[in-house]
Kinemage of the C-alpha trace (Angstrom):
@kinemage 1
@onewidth
@group {chain A} dominant
@subgroup {mainchain}
@vectorlist {calphas} color= white
{ca met a 1} P 31.318 182.288 -90.835
{ca ser a 2} L 28.441 183.167 -88.696
{ca lys a 3} L 29.258 183.967 -84.939
{ca leu a 4} L 30.272 187.431 -83.922
{ca leu a 5} L 31.830 188.096 -80.827
{ca ile a 6} L 30.548 191.732 -79.629
{ca ser a 7} L 31.350 193.136 -76.446
{ca thr a 8} L 29.149 195.950 -75.188
{ca ser a 9} L 28.652 199.193 -72.560
{ca cys a 10} L 26.040 199.693 -70.132
{ca arg a 11} L 25.742 203.734 -69.715
{ca his a 12} L 24.738 204.327 -66.170
{ca thr a 13} L 25.120 201.187 -64.222
{ca lys a 14} L 25.761 201.453 -60.379
{ca glu a 15} L 28.500 200.077 -58.248
{ca asn a 16} L 27.032 196.517 -58.045
{ca glu a 17} L 25.433 196.305 -61.674
{ca pro a 18} L 27.205 194.216 -64.627
{ca ser a 19} L 28.762 197.326 -66.817
{ca gly a 20} L 29.010 195.386 -70.294
{ca tyr a 21} L 29.283 191.561 -71.498
{ca leu a 22} L 30.942 189.652 -74.429
{ca tyr a 23} L 28.113 188.210 -76.733
{ca val a 24} L 28.800 185.339 -79.174
{ca tyr a 25} L 25.464 185.974 -81.863
{ca asp a 26} L 24.648 184.273 -84.684
{ca ile a 27} L 23.591 186.570 -87.655
{ca cys a 28} L 22.449 183.802 -89.857
{ca glu a 29} L 19.866 182.555 -86.969
{ca asn a 30} L 19.812 185.916 -85.314
{ca arg a 31} L 20.265 184.735 -82.036
{ca ile a 32} L 22.562 185.389 -78.784
{ca ile a 33} L 23.681 182.133 -78.225
{ca arg a 34} L 26.158 182.971 -75.399
{ca lys a 35} L 26.421 185.727 -73.132
{ca ser a 36} L 29.443 186.262 -70.526
{ca asn a 37} L 29.900 188.290 -67.570
{ca ile a 38} L 33.374 190.432 -67.886
{ca ile a 39} L 35.391 191.123 -65.705
{ca glu a 40} L 35.003 194.594 -64.661
{ca his a 41} L 37.400 197.775 -63.905
{ca pro a 42} L 39.296 198.206 -60.854
{ca tyr a 43} L 38.458 201.926 -60.398
{ca ile a 44} L 34.601 201.639 -61.644
{ca ser a 45} L 33.117 203.376 -58.517
{ca ser a 46} L 35.327 206.055 -58.756
{ca asp a 47} L 34.552 206.739 -62.097
{ca pro a 48} L 32.193 209.927 -62.553
{ca asn a 49} L 31.307 209.881 -66.420
{ca pro a 50} L 27.533 207.748 -66.144
{ca arg a 51} L 27.392 207.794 -70.008
{ca gly a 52} L 30.705 205.494 -70.867
{ca gly a 53} L 33.957 206.071 -69.356
{ca phe a 54} L 35.475 203.247 -67.375
{ca arg a 55} L 32.442 200.559 -67.752
{ca gly a 56} L 32.119 198.169 -70.130
{ca leu a 57} L 34.695 195.532 -72.253
{ca lys a 58} L 36.334 197.544 -75.314
{ca gly a 59} L 38.428 196.560 -77.826
{ca ile a 60} L 38.236 192.992 -79.297
{ca ser a 61} L 41.632 191.431 -81.208
{ca ile a 62} L 41.798 187.941 -82.656
{ca phe a 63} L 46.004 186.733 -83.756
{ca asp a 64} L 46.431 183.255 -84.591
{ca asn a 65} L 45.326 180.813 -82.314
{ca his a 66} L 44.712 183.669 -79.361
{ca ile a 67} L 42.243 186.280 -78.810
{ca ala a 68} L 42.716 189.474 -76.470
{ca leu a 69} L 40.068 191.655 -74.409
{ca ser a 70} L 40.220 194.860 -72.656
{ca asn a 71} L 37.874 196.482 -70.726
{ca ala a 72} L 39.142 200.297 -69.939
{ca ser a 73} L 42.459 199.432 -69.143
{ca ser a 74} L 43.777 196.102 -68.728
{ca ile a 75} L 44.284 193.337 -71.724
{ca phe a 76} L 43.268 189.841 -70.847
{ca leu a 77} L 44.961 187.545 -73.449
{ca tyr a 78} L 42.897 183.766 -73.837
{ca asp a 79} L 43.885 180.794 -76.583
{ca asn a 80} L 41.223 179.292 -78.700
{ca asn a 81} L 39.920 177.464 -75.829
{ca trp a 82} L 39.710 180.259 -73.962
{ca his a 83} L 42.557 179.269 -71.293
{ca pro a 84} L 43.859 182.790 -69.829
{ca val a 85} L 47.209 182.699 -71.094
{ca thr a 86} L 48.377 186.369 -69.201
{ca tyr a 87} L 46.848 189.601 -68.330
{ca phe a 88} L 48.443 193.029 -67.933
{ca trp a 89} L 47.981 196.722 -68.022
{ca asn a 90} L 50.466 199.791 -67.762
{ca pro a 91} L 49.362 202.511 -65.391
{ca ile a 92} L 49.663 205.164 -68.617
{ca cys a 93} L 47.040 203.361 -70.640
{ca ala a 94} L 43.559 204.040 -69.349
{ca gly a 95} L 40.134 204.474 -71.308
{ca ile a 96} L 41.375 202.007 -73.990
{ca his a 97} L 39.229 201.629 -77.289
{ca glu a 98} L 40.513 199.422 -79.957
{ca ile a 99} L 43.062 197.146 -79.774
{ca lys a 100} L 45.357 195.301 -82.144
{ca leu a 101} L 46.936 191.873 -81.310
{ca phe a 102} L 50.314 190.758 -83.046
{ca lys a 103} L 52.897 187.386 -81.884
{ca asp a 104} L 54.143 189.292 -78.918
{ca his a 105} L 52.589 192.661 -78.505
{ca ile a 106} L 49.313 194.550 -78.734
{ca trp a 107} L 49.124 198.112 -80.153
{ca ile a 108} L 46.237 200.023 -77.708
{ca thr a 109} L 44.391 203.503 -78.221
{ca ser a 110} L 44.780 205.372 -74.708
{ca ala a 111} L 41.923 207.793 -75.018
{ca arg a 112} L 42.322 209.483 -71.334
{ca asn a 113} L 45.104 210.851 -72.400
{ca asp a 114} L 45.891 210.693 -76.453
{ca leu a 115} L 47.983 208.567 -76.642
{ca leu a 116} L 48.507 205.307 -79.333
{ca ile a 117} L 50.567 202.484 -77.342
{ca cys a 118} L 53.010 199.701 -77.631
{ca leu a 119} L 53.118 196.927 -74.999
{ca asp a 120} L 54.222 193.215 -74.213
{ca phe a 121} L 52.496 190.739 -72.549
{ca tyr a 122} L 54.586 192.220 -69.100
{ca gly a 123} L 52.602 195.809 -69.883
{ca asn a 124} L 56.051 197.077 -70.988
{ca ile a 125} L 56.091 199.745 -73.031
{ca leu a 126} L 57.559 199.132 -76.414
{ca glu a 127} L 56.770 202.052 -78.681
{ca tyr a 128} L 54.119 204.911 -78.381
{ca tyr a 129} L 53.065 208.080 -80.060
{ca asp a 130} L 51.751 210.996 -78.187
{ca val a 131} L 48.925 212.013 -80.589
{ca arg a 132} L 49.159 215.887 -79.493
{ca arg a 133} L 52.593 215.995 -80.650
{ca leu a 134} L 51.544 214.391 -83.861
{ca leu a 135} L 49.310 217.441 -84.586
{ca arg a 136} L 51.720 219.932 -84.255
{ca asp a 137} L 52.859 219.264 -87.606
{ca ile a 138} L 49.632 220.338 -89.193
{ca his a 139} L 47.519 223.272 -88.553
{ca leu a 140} L 43.758 222.132 -87.330
{ca pro a 141} L 41.187 224.452 -86.936
{ca asn a 142} L 40.289 225.337 -83.617
{ca asn a 143} L 43.058 223.378 -82.008
{ca his a 144} L 44.721 224.886 -78.829
{ca thr a 145} L 45.674 221.290 -77.716
{ca lys a 146} L 49.111 220.997 -76.234
{ca pro a 147} L 51.545 218.540 -75.152
{ca phe a 148} L 51.659 218.123 -71.334
{ca leu a 149} L 53.251 214.527 -70.624
{ca thr a 150} L 57.118 214.883 -71.099
{ca arg a 151} L 58.631 210.873 -72.564
{ca asn a 152} L 59.940 210.627 -69.132
{ca gln a 153} L 56.387 210.973 -67.570
{ca ile a 154} L 55.307 208.553 -70.322
{ca leu a 155} L 57.909 205.710 -70.354
{ca glu a 156} L 58.206 205.915 -66.164
{ca glu a 157} L 55.055 205.758 -65.674
{ca lys a 158} L 55.058 208.108 -63.259
{ca tyr a 159} L 51.000 209.136 -63.364
{ca asp a 160} L 48.470 206.057 -63.059
{ca phe a 161} L 45.953 207.460 -65.325
{ca arg a 162} L 43.361 203.792 -64.236
{ca asn a 163} L 42.521 205.849 -61.134
{ca pro a 164} L 39.905 208.316 -62.645
{ca gln a 165} L 41.041 210.789 -59.193
{ca ser a 166} L 43.989 211.256 -60.580
{ca his a 167} L 43.497 213.708 -63.168
{ca asp a 168} L 41.156 215.687 -65.057
{ca ser a 169} L 39.916 213.839 -67.967
{ca ser a 170} L 38.422 217.023 -69.072
{ca phe a 171} L 42.077 218.456 -69.594
{ca thr a 172} L 44.033 215.624 -70.260
{ca asp a 173} L 41.457 213.825 -73.077
{ca asn a 174} L 41.789 216.468 -75.371
{ca leu a 175} L 41.224 214.435 -78.646
{ca his a 176} L 39.408 211.418 -77.517
{ca val a 177} L 42.198 209.215 -79.506
{ca asn a 178} L 39.942 205.930 -79.613
{ca gly a 179} L 41.194 203.789 -83.116
{ca phe a 180} L 43.500 203.138 -85.978
{ca ala a 181} L 44.315 201.599 -88.971
{ca gln a 182} L 47.309 200.300 -90.810
{ca leu a 183} L 47.194 200.791 -94.687
{ca glu a 184} L 48.997 198.538 -97.282
{ca asn a 185} L 51.895 200.897 -97.490
{ca ser a 186} L 52.649 200.779 -93.259
{ca asp a 187} L 51.052 204.459 -93.026
{ca leu a 188} L 48.800 204.591 -89.560
{ca leu a 189} L 45.285 206.332 -89.948
{ca ile a 190} L 44.571 207.634 -86.482
{ca ser a 191} L 40.914 208.331 -84.975
{ca cys a 192} L 41.090 211.526 -82.904
{ca gly a 193} L 37.275 211.201 -82.339
{ca leu a 194} L 36.515 214.087 -80.506
{ca ile a 195} L 38.824 217.333 -80.800
{ca arg a 196} L 37.422 219.598 -78.128
{ca asn a 197} L 37.986 223.306 -76.925
{ca val a 198} L 38.666 223.270 -73.414
{ca lys a 199} L 38.086 226.430 -71.738
{ca asn a 200} L 40.209 227.923 -68.796
{ca lys a 201} L 42.912 225.401 -69.168
{ca ile a 202} L 45.056 227.046 -66.012
{ca leu a 203} L 42.043 226.105 -63.769
{ca his a 204} L 42.241 223.180 -65.291
{ca asn a 205} L 45.693 222.907 -64.568
{ca ile a 206} L 45.062 223.561 -60.899
{ca asn a 207} L 42.632 221.257 -60.480
{ca asn a 208} L 44.865 218.982 -61.427
{ca leu a 209} L 47.235 219.637 -58.940
{ca val a 210} L 44.344 219.817 -56.341
{ca arg a 211} L 43.340 216.607 -56.666
{ca lys a 212} L 47.054 215.054 -56.018
{ca thr a 213} L 47.375 216.795 -53.307
{ca phe a 214} L 47.203 214.411 -49.532
{ca ile a 215} L 44.717 216.419 -47.506
{ca phe a 216} L 41.861 215.056 -50.801
{ca lys a 217} L 43.223 211.706 -50.633
{ca lys a 218} L 43.175 211.375 -47.230
{ca phe a 219} L 39.222 212.929 -47.070
{ca pro a 220} L 37.664 211.931 -50.111
{ca asn a 221} L 34.429 213.745 -48.245
{ca leu a 222} L 36.489 216.752 -49.240
{ca met a 223} L 36.829 216.197 -52.815
{ca leu a 224} L 33.290 215.700 -53.488
{ca phe a 225} L 32.346 219.112 -52.140
{ca tyr a 226} L 35.376 220.601 -53.883
{ca lys a 227} L 34.033 219.241 -57.304
{ca lys a 228} L 30.421 220.153 -56.336
{ca ala a 229} L 31.374 223.574 -56.191
{ca phe a 230} L 34.230 224.476 -58.090
{ca ser a 231} L 34.251 222.267 -61.183
{ca his a 232} L 32.122 222.829 -64.333
{ca lys a 233} L 30.181 226.026 -62.471
{ca asn a 234} L 33.076 228.211 -62.631
{ca trp a 235} L 34.570 227.037 -65.902
{ca gly a 236} L 32.349 227.728 -68.747
{ca leu a 237} L 31.430 224.245 -69.533
{ca his a 238} L 28.375 224.625 -67.118
{ca gln a 239} L 24.836 223.636 -69.169
{ca lys a 240} L 23.958 226.725 -70.578
{ca asn a 241} L 27.129 226.952 -72.672
{ca lys a 242} L 27.140 223.404 -74.135
{ca lys a 243} L 25.682 223.825 -76.830
{ca thr a 244} L 28.067 226.437 -78.039
{ca leu a 245} L 30.874 224.339 -76.704
{ca glu a 246} L 29.854 221.865 -79.109
{ca leu a 247} L 29.545 223.830 -82.337
{ca asp a 248} L 33.578 223.902 -81.784
{ca asn a 249} L 34.298 220.198 -81.246
{ca tyr a 250} L 35.165 218.273 -84.154
{ca ser a 251} L 36.307 215.089 -85.289
{ca cys a 252} L 39.331 214.056 -86.922
{ca leu a 253} L 41.016 211.222 -89.023
{ca ile a 254} L 45.183 212.122 -89.373
{ca arg a 255} L 47.729 209.911 -91.416
{ca leu a 256} L 50.944 209.122 -89.951
{ca thr a 257} L 53.513 207.806 -92.748
{ca arg a 258} L 56.296 205.554 -92.715
{ca asp a 259} L 58.802 208.389 -92.597
{ca gly a 260} L 57.294 210.631 -89.604
{ca lys a 261} L 55.273 212.852 -92.208
{ca val a 262} L 51.284 213.610 -90.401
{ca tyr a 263} L 48.509 214.653 -92.771
{ca gln a 264} L 45.160 215.296 -91.970
{ca ser a 265} L 42.429 213.236 -93.376
{ca ile a 266} L 38.076 213.281 -93.080
{ca asn a 267} L 37.529 215.885 -90.724
{ca phe a 268} L 33.743 215.766 -89.180
{ca pro a 269} L 33.028 219.357 -87.872
{ca phe a 270} L 30.273 220.076 -85.131
{ca cys a 271} L 30.495 217.229 -82.971
{ca ser a 272} L 28.661 216.430 -79.808
{ca val a 273} L 29.818 212.959 -79.182
{ca pro a 274} L 33.178 210.809 -80.754
{ca ser a 275} L 33.294 209.430 -84.082
{ca leu a 276} L 34.835 205.525 -83.827
{ca ser a 277} L 35.572 202.841 -85.568
{ca ile a 278} L 38.034 203.688 -88.592
{ca tyr a 279} L 38.256 200.083 -90.564
{ca ile a 280} L 39.876 198.996 -93.764
{ca leu a 281} L 38.004 197.293 -96.221
{ca his a 282} L 38.540 194.135 -97.942
{ca asp a 283} L 39.172 196.431 -101.268
{ca lys a 284} L 41.045 198.864 -99.249
{ca ser a 285} L 39.348 201.510 -99.109
{ca ala a 286} L 38.178 202.379 -95.834
{ca ile a 287} L 34.947 203.763 -93.435
{ca tyr a 288} L 34.918 206.039 -91.019
{ca leu a 289} L 31.560 206.551 -88.550
{ca asn a 290} L 30.200 209.832 -88.217
{ca thr a 291} L 28.528 208.791 -84.940
{ca thr a 292} L 26.848 211.901 -84.039
{ca ala a 293} L 25.039 212.470 -87.620
{ca gly a 294} L 24.662 208.528 -87.245
{ca lys a 295} L 26.524 208.215 -90.685
{ca leu a 296} L 28.949 205.660 -92.369
{ca phe a 297} L 31.577 207.676 -94.549
{ca his a 298} L 33.168 205.905 -97.426
{ca phe a 299} L 36.783 206.750 -98.603
{ca asn a 300} L 39.793 206.501 -100.509
{ca pro a 301} L 42.516 206.480 -97.192
{ca tyr a 302} L 45.343 207.552 -99.624
{ca asn a 303} L 44.081 210.369 -101.366
{ca asn a 304} L 40.643 211.249 -98.973
{ca asp a 305} L 38.341 211.423 -101.924
{ca ile a 306} L 34.798 210.236 -100.747
{ca tyr a 307} L 32.605 207.675 -102.398
{ca ser a 308} L 29.455 207.857 -100.267
{ca ile a 309} L 28.299 209.021 -97.103
{ca ser a 310} L 25.174 206.605 -95.729
{ca lys a 311} L 22.710 207.682 -93.038
{ca ile a 312} L 22.163 204.175 -91.130
{ca gly a 313} L 22.653 205.425 -87.107
{ca asn a 314} L 19.831 206.505 -85.237
{ca asn a 315} L 21.237 206.008 -81.501
{ca phe a 316} L 24.960 205.629 -81.553
{ca leu a 317} L 26.439 204.338 -84.076
{ca arg a 318} L 29.595 202.582 -82.960
{ca gly a 319} L 31.769 198.968 -83.796
{ca ala a 320} L 32.537 197.908 -87.960
{ca phe a 321} L 33.444 194.957 -89.488
{ca gln a 322} L 33.231 193.484 -92.321
{ca leu a 323} L 31.718 189.822 -93.571
{ca ser a 324} L 32.889 187.709 -96.326
{ca asp a 325} L 30.095 188.223 -98.344
{ca asp a 326} L 31.500 191.997 -98.024
{ca thr a 327} L 28.423 193.051 -95.913
{ca leu a 328} L 28.874 195.364 -93.115
{ca val a 329} L 27.662 194.654 -89.719
{ca leu a 330} L 27.577 198.089 -87.201
{ca gly a 331} L 26.426 198.540 -83.662
{ca asp a 332} L 23.837 200.980 -83.525
{ca asn a 333} L 23.561 201.351 -79.609
{ca asn a 334} L 21.549 198.183 -78.841
{ca glu a 335} L 20.964 197.316 -82.277
{ca leu a 336} L 22.875 195.514 -84.563
{ca ile a 337} L 23.114 196.566 -88.206
{ca gln a 338} L 23.611 194.770 -91.424
{ca phe a 339} L 24.420 196.920 -94.151
{ca asp a 340} L 25.595 196.406 -97.729
{ca leu a 341} L 27.611 199.229 -98.726
{ca tyr a 342} L 27.239 199.278 -101.963
{ca ser a 343} L 23.786 199.175 -102.766
{ca lys a 344} L 23.546 201.483 -99.801
{ca lys a 345} L 20.621 199.063 -98.146
{ca val a 346} L 20.348 198.003 -94.587
{ca val a 347} L 20.128 194.291 -94.984
{ca asn a 348} L 19.345 193.226 -91.461
{ca arg a 349} L 18.318 194.925 -88.400
{ca ala a 350} L 18.147 193.096 -84.742
{ca val a 351} L 18.323 194.327 -81.329
{ca leu a 352} L 20.988 192.698 -79.171
{ca ser a 353} L 20.014 194.087 -75.803
{ca lys a 354} L 16.751 194.875 -74.408
{ca ile a 355} L 18.646 197.361 -72.543
{ca glu a 356} L 17.892 200.768 -73.822
{ca thr a 357} L 21.357 201.898 -72.522
{ca glu a 358} L 23.355 199.056 -73.542
{ca gly a 359} L 25.649 199.699 -76.476
{ca ile a 360} L 27.617 197.648 -78.563
{ca phe a 361} L 31.269 198.586 -78.768
{ca asp a 362} L 33.363 196.296 -81.060
{ca ile a 363} L 32.566 193.639 -83.549
{ca lys a 364} L 34.634 190.976 -84.811
{ca ile a 365} L 34.502 186.838 -85.701
{ca leu a 366} L 34.396 184.254 -84.005
{ca pro a 367} L 36.742 181.579 -85.543
{ca arg a 368} L 35.861 178.146 -86.419
{ca asn a 369} L 38.432 176.523 -84.344
{ca phe a 370} L 37.725 178.610 -80.790
{ca his a 371} L 35.128 177.286 -78.672
{ca leu a 372} L 32.789 179.300 -77.345
{ca pro a 373} L 33.920 181.892 -74.127
{ca pro a 374} L 33.012 181.017 -70.032
{ca leu a 375} L 29.955 182.300 -69.260
{ca ser a 376} L 31.475 183.946 -66.294
{ca phe a 377} L 34.947 185.591 -66.922
{ca ile a 378} L 35.362 186.659 -63.335
{ca glu a 379} L 34.643 183.183 -62.193
{ca his a 380} L 36.897 181.759 -65.092
{ca his a 381} L 40.046 183.237 -63.832
{ca lys a 382} L 39.024 182.349 -60.240
{ca gln a 383} L 39.534 178.760 -61.257
{ca ile a 384} L 42.976 179.163 -63.051
{ca leu a 385} L 44.237 182.184 -61.956
{ca pro a 386} L 43.965 184.968 -59.584
{ca ile a 387} L 42.894 187.918 -60.635
{ca asn a 388} L 44.623 191.201 -58.745
{ca gln a 389} L 44.137 194.504 -60.983
{ca lys a 390} L 45.568 197.248 -58.397
């Protein structure tokens, strides 16, 4: 197997520009054999985050003869001929990162509100973990994050987190839950990609309430004035304090056991960007990417012993997959890296995209019995079933 499926996200894209793609890349021949346009997030024009946010294609997951793709809030399910089976969402899910497909359900990381959620193929919640509540059982440094959603608010879908204007992400996204992996004994490793020290939470709460008032929904220009006048200027989040605040930010893996106990696993201090891509290897060991430092941590997920730390990334380390020869393929912004973990050598580096603001998000193998994806998922869906994400 030499064909990789790679999702990407483009930073600083304008509303009328593609914000990401799905690639099929032949790793043996070092060439792109398909580049597909994606279905954009419905609220991408309202997303204020120029770096990533709701842009691009996110998680990829394959189960039997089906494949699931996600943007920041919707799941698209296809068969091995890329015929659309269904697509769905739940308003509580937003900032989707990693996904894991099963026969009749899918697990999703919802980074916008620090949830790990299981949905059926109609978008109904079957199970969920509020990671903020899980962290109450362990004492993490500088973690003042408290649960802000009740069980009823989650299950009754009271808020639409797909719309960036419905919430203050600097308050709702405090852990940036962006990945998970299941161990052989059924324990879950959950990635809290960036635990941030958010100051002046009272002002953030007020901001959340203000955003939902009728007057700001009726007059969007008034919202723009409000944001410019009051947002970061008075909240201790302005530029001169940015480096100081980042000293308090860190990444953490937690382990949730089958009997509901929670333990701290790997911890990366002094993070300015989220850590990503928790991945279980063929030999049952694990890797986790410290994206801020550009380092790959290889460790024992049961006792947290660290086997090795390898400096690989130069830009933005994200996305990981182990090939049949045990080498790893990793994304480093717009570069694809093949790395031999055991000799600690980079086997190959290839530029996936000439666009420097385009970054690799997720990497999977395209199974042999799968055809190439369509050139445009937008046109593909128009021919078969209408897209109506709102």
